[in-house]
N, C-alpha and C positions, 0 to 999 in steps of 0.2 A: 504494500500500500504506500503510495507516494504521499509525502507531507508537503504542504505548501507553506511558504514563509509569508506571514501576514505583514502588512504595512499599516501602521497606526498614524493617521494624519491629525488626530484630535477631533476632527469632524466625522471621519469614517474609519472603520477597520476594514481593510481591503485584502483580498486574496487574488493574486494575478491569475488571469486565464492562461492556461498552457499554450493557447494559440496566439498569444501576443507576440508580435515581433519586437515591440518596445515595451519594457516593463517599467515605464516612467509614469508618474502621476503628473500630467500636464496641467497647465493653468486653467484652461477652459473645461468645465465639467458639467455633465448632465447625469443626475440620479434617476434611475429607472426602477420603479417599485415592482419589478417582475423578476424575482430571483431565478425562476426556472425557464425563462424564455431564451431560446437560441437566437443570438444577435449576430448576423453575418456582417461584420464591419466592412469587409472588402466590397460588399455590394453597394455601398454608399459612394464609392469612387472619390474618396477624400484626397485633398491635395497634400496635406501635411501629415506628420506622424500622429498616431493615436494609440490608445490602449483601452482595454476593457477589464474590469475587475468585478468579482463578486464582492458585495459590499454590505456592511451593517452600518446604518446611520446611527451614530452614538446618541444624538439628541433624543430619539424616541425608540431606538432598538429595531427600527424597520429594516427588513432585509430586502435586498434588490441587487442591482448592478450599477456600476459607475463607469460611464464612458468619459474618457478624458481626451482632449485635443490640444495640439500644439498651436493651431491657428483658430482664431475666432470665427472665421468664415466657415470652417468645417463644423464647428459647433452649431452654427445657425443652419447649415445645410442638413445636418443630422436631425435637429429638432423638427425641421419642416417635413422631412421624409419619413421619420420614424412613426410606425403605426403598430401598436401592440396587438398581439393575437387575441 
């Protein structure tokens, strides 16, 4: 059984996706309250670097995923195209 190293940002406790090319928490972030949804980041055709984490929001204990983006334009594009199942 593999163990993931968690990242604690103060706001979130994060667990990197094994599919991440970049395991960096970028400045632009979107919390998605869908912990079990498969999110294909490649299908958004983003320009900059991005990463996806399983996340626990510390303020309320809500589980979900955190998508982080290097560029603000990619965050905007992701928000406009993301549709939960």
